[in-house]
C-alpha positions in Angstrom: -36.8 93.8 -15.5 -38.9 96.3 -17.5 -36.9 95.5 -20.6 -37.6 91.8 -20.2 -41.4 92.4 -19.7 -41.4 94.6 -22.8 -39.7 91.9 -24.9 -42.2 89.3 -23.5 -45.2 91.4 -24.5 -43.8 92.1 -28.0 -43.3 88.3 -28.5 -46.7 87.6 -27.2 -48.3 90.1 -29.6 -46.4 88.6 -32.6 -47.6 85.1 -31.6 -51.2 86.3 -31.4 -51.1 87.9 -34.8 -49.4 84.9 -36.4 -52.1 82.6 -34.9 -54.9 84.8 -36.0 -53.7 84.9 -39.5 -53.3 81.1 -39.7 -56.8 80.6 -38.4 -58.3 82.8 -41.1 -56.5 80.9 -43.8 -57.4 77.4 -42.5 -61.1 78.2 -42.2 -61.5 79.0 -45.9 -59.8 76.0 -47.4 -63.0 74.1 -47.7 -65.0 76.8 -49.6 -65.5 76.2 -53.3 -64.4 79.3 -55.2 -67.3 79.3 -57.7 -70.2 79.4 -55.2 -70.7 83.1 -55.4 -69.9 84.2 -58.9 -72.1 82.9 -61.7 -69.7 84.1 -64.4 -66.5 82.1 -64.4 -64.7 84.9 -66.2 -65.3 87.2 -63.2 -62.6 86.3 -60.6 -63.4 89.1 -58.2 -65.4 88.5 -55.0 -67.4 91.7 -54.9 -70.3 91.7 -52.4 -73.3 91.9 -54.7 -75.8 92.5 -52.0 -76.0 92.4 -48.2 -78.2 91.5 -45.3 -78.5 92.9 -41.8 -79.3 90.4 -39.0 -78.7 89.8 -35.3 -79.2 86.1 -34.4 -78.8 83.5 -31.6 -77.7 80.0 -32.4 -80.3 77.3 -32.0 -78.5 74.3 -33.5 -75.4 73.2 -35.4 -75.0 69.9 -37.2 -72.2 67.9 -35.8 -72.6 64.9 -38.1 -75.3 63.3 -40.3 -77.2 62.1 -37.2 -76.4 64.5 -34.5 -77.1 68.2 -33.8 -75.8 70.3 -30.9 -78.6 72.5 -29.6 -78.5 75.8 -27.8 -78.6 77.3 -25.3 -76.2 74.7 -24.0 -76.0 75.5 -20.2 -75.2 79.1 -20.0 -73.7 79.2 -23.5 -75.8 81.1 -26.1 -73.6 81.8 -29.2 -74.5 84.7 -31.4 -74.0 85.9 -35.0 -74.4 89.4 -36.3 -74.4 89.9 -40.1 -74.0 93.6 -41.0 -75.0 95.3 -44.2 -71.3 96.4 -44.8 -70.2 92.9 -45.8 -68.9 92.0 -42.3 -70.0 89.5 -39.7 -69.2 89.0 -36.0 -70.3 86.7 -33.2 -69.6 85.1 -29.9 -69.0 81.4 -29.3 -68.3 80.1 -25.8 -65.9 82.6 -24.4 -64.3 84.0 -27.6 -65.6 86.4 -30.1 -65.1 86.0 -33.9 -65.4 88.2 -36.9 -64.8 88.3 -40.7 -66.2 89.2 -44.0 -69.0 87.7 -46.1 -69.8 87.7 -49.8 -73.4 87.3 -50.9 -75.4 87.1 -54.1 -79.0 86.1 -53.9 -79.3 83.2 -51.5 -75.6 82.3 -52.0 -73.3 83.3 -49.1 -69.8 82.7 -48.1 -68.2 83.5 -44.7 -64.5 84.2 -45.0 -61.4 85.5 -43.3 -62.8 84.4 -39.9 -60.6 85.4 -37.0 -61.2 84.6 -33.3 -60.0 86.1 -30.1 -57.8 83.7 -28.1 -59.0 83.7 -24.5 -57.9 80.6 -22.6 -61.2 78.8 -22.3 -61.1 75.4 -20.7 -64.7 74.2 -20.8 -66.5 73.5 -24.1 -63.8 75.1 -26.3 -64.6 72.5 -29.0 -68.0 74.2 -29.5 -66.2 77.3 -30.8 -64.2 75.3 -33.3 -67.4 73.6 -34.5 -69.2 77.0 -35.0 -66.3 78.7 -36.9 -65.5 75.7 -39.0 -69.1 75.1 -39.9 -69.5 78.8 -40.9 -66.6 78.2 -43.3 -68.5 75.5 -45.0 -71.7 77.5 -45.7 -72.6 78.2 -49.3 -76.3 79.3 -49.1 -79.0 80.4 -46.7 -82.7 81.0 -46.4 -84.9 82.8 -43.9 -88.0 80.9 -42.7 -90.3 81.7 -39.7 -87.8 84.2 -38.2 -85.0 81.7 -38.5 -81.8 82.0 -40.5 -81.0 78.6 -42.1 -77.3 78.3 -43.1 -76.7 75.5 -45.6 -74.1 73.5 -47.5 -75.2 71.8 -50.7 -78.8 72.3 -49.7 -78.4 70.6 -46.3 -79.1 72.8 -43.2 -75.9 72.9 -41.1 -76.8 75.8 -38.7 -80.1 77.3 -37.5 -80.1 80.8 -35.9 -83.1 82.6 -34.4 -83.4 86.1 -35.7 -83.6 88.5 -32.8 
């Protein structure tokens, strides 16, 4: 019995790692490679500068005519951008984290990985948050709000705590 349980947990761990890796690859497929580096000869993604923010999500654009606003019931998603080139956050019931590269007001969130708790209600919200982060190419800070943008359009608004 103990041997069967050990095999079960090993298989479960391998499945989790495989899923996490595939999530991180799929999030970054939509990001143009030249949004950070001005010099096309420079192929490295070196973090040129960093920011340090703790934020609470106010809204995320779902489509051209609809935004999802927060807090949504008891749901208050967060985003923490650290000055070491890493970010983390909390969606509905799962946390997520990854790396970011930034130069001036250009920013790219990449290698996003999420925990895999079995959430039933509002799980689509987490997918919207992490997939939208993967689309972001620039930002601005206005009136204590972090505005995350794609091609100049504001996709996400966070309140800076």
